[in-house]
N, C-alpha and C positions, 0 to 999 in steps of 0.2 A: 454520566457526567458531563457537564458542558465545557467543551475545550476551550477557555477563555485564554486570551493572551498572558494573563499572570501567571498562569499553570506551564506555560512552555518551556522550552530549553533556553539556556543562555545561547545569545549570539555571539559565540566563540568558534575559532577556527579547530579541524580536526574532528575526526570520526568519534561518535557517541553513540549510545544506545537509543533505541526511538523512544521518545517519551510516553509515559504511561498514557497521557492525555489524548495521544491519537491514537491508541492501540485498538480500541473498540471499533473505530471508525472502520480501519484498516481489516479487522476480522469480517465486519459486516462487508467490506467489498469483495473480498474472498468468497464469503458464503453467496454472494450475488453471483460471481462467476462461476461456482459449484452449480448454481442453479442454471446457468445459462444466459444470464442477464448481463452482459458484457458491455452494455451502454448505461447501466445503472440507471434504466429506466423507470424502476421502483423506487427510486432514491435512496440515498444514504446520507443521513444527517452530517454535514461538515465536508461533503465530497462533491466536486463538482461533476456534472453529467459527463460521462466518456464521449469524446466525439465517435462519429461511424468509423473513421480511419484507425484510430486506436483501438476501438471494441473488435474490429475486424483484425487487426494484429494479433490482440492478446488472444481471441478466439482460435485463430489458424496456428499461433505458437504453441498453444496449451494442447490442441489437437495433434500437431506434428511431434509433440514431445511424446507422446503415446501413453501416458499414466494420466490418472484420474486425480485432480486436486483434491486436497483435503482441507479441511478447516484447520485454522491456524492453532497451533497448541502453543502451550506458554514456551517451550522450548525455543520456538522461533525468534524470541526477544534477546536471546543469550547471543546470537550472531547478527541480527539485522542492527543496521545502522541508520544514523542521521548526520547531517553534515551542514553547517550554516554557510552557504554560499557568498552571503553580503548581501544578497536580496532576498533568500527563501532559504528554506532546509530543502535538501536533496534526501530521499529515502530510498533505502534498498533493504526491502524487506524478503527473507528468506521463505520460499515456499515449500510445502510439503505435498506429498501425495499418498494416496490410499496405498499403491503398492510399494513404495519404497521408503516411506516416511520422507525425512529431509531431502529434499531434492537440490539439484543445483539452479533451477529456475529462481529468478528473483521478480519480484515486483518492483518496478521503479516509479517513484511519484516525488511530489513536490509538494510543499506545506507553504502556505503566504498566510500573514497575518491579515485580517481584514476588520472593519469595525464591530463584526459580531463575533470574533475570536479566530478563528482559523478557517483557510480553505484547503483540503486536499486534492490536488491534480493528479490524476493517473496518467503516466507516460507511456508505459510499456510493462511487457513482460517479456525475459530474455535469459540468456545464460551466459555469465558474465565471462 
């Protein structure tokens, strides 16, 4: 599915579920991280390349957490959220691990509209 702007969320304040249209790209980001591609050098459609600084932060944070990232199950969307900031959407995607299932780590990202639809920018992984 192409994430075009007509399929996106309303631009209203408050926490909302992550829109369906962005979920596959976010799943692909986590798959890339699982495979060690923290800078997304192989590319993920609609996702900006990750800076070396951010890639290093994500790699080190996940390693320090001490558990193995797992692919995102459908259940992750029950607790992950998006919020319109007035300029873009801020996302907090709950991450899962092989050892524990749902973890307390989140993938922090922003989504901006572009002339081709959307672009997701990965900001960090952390425990809120």
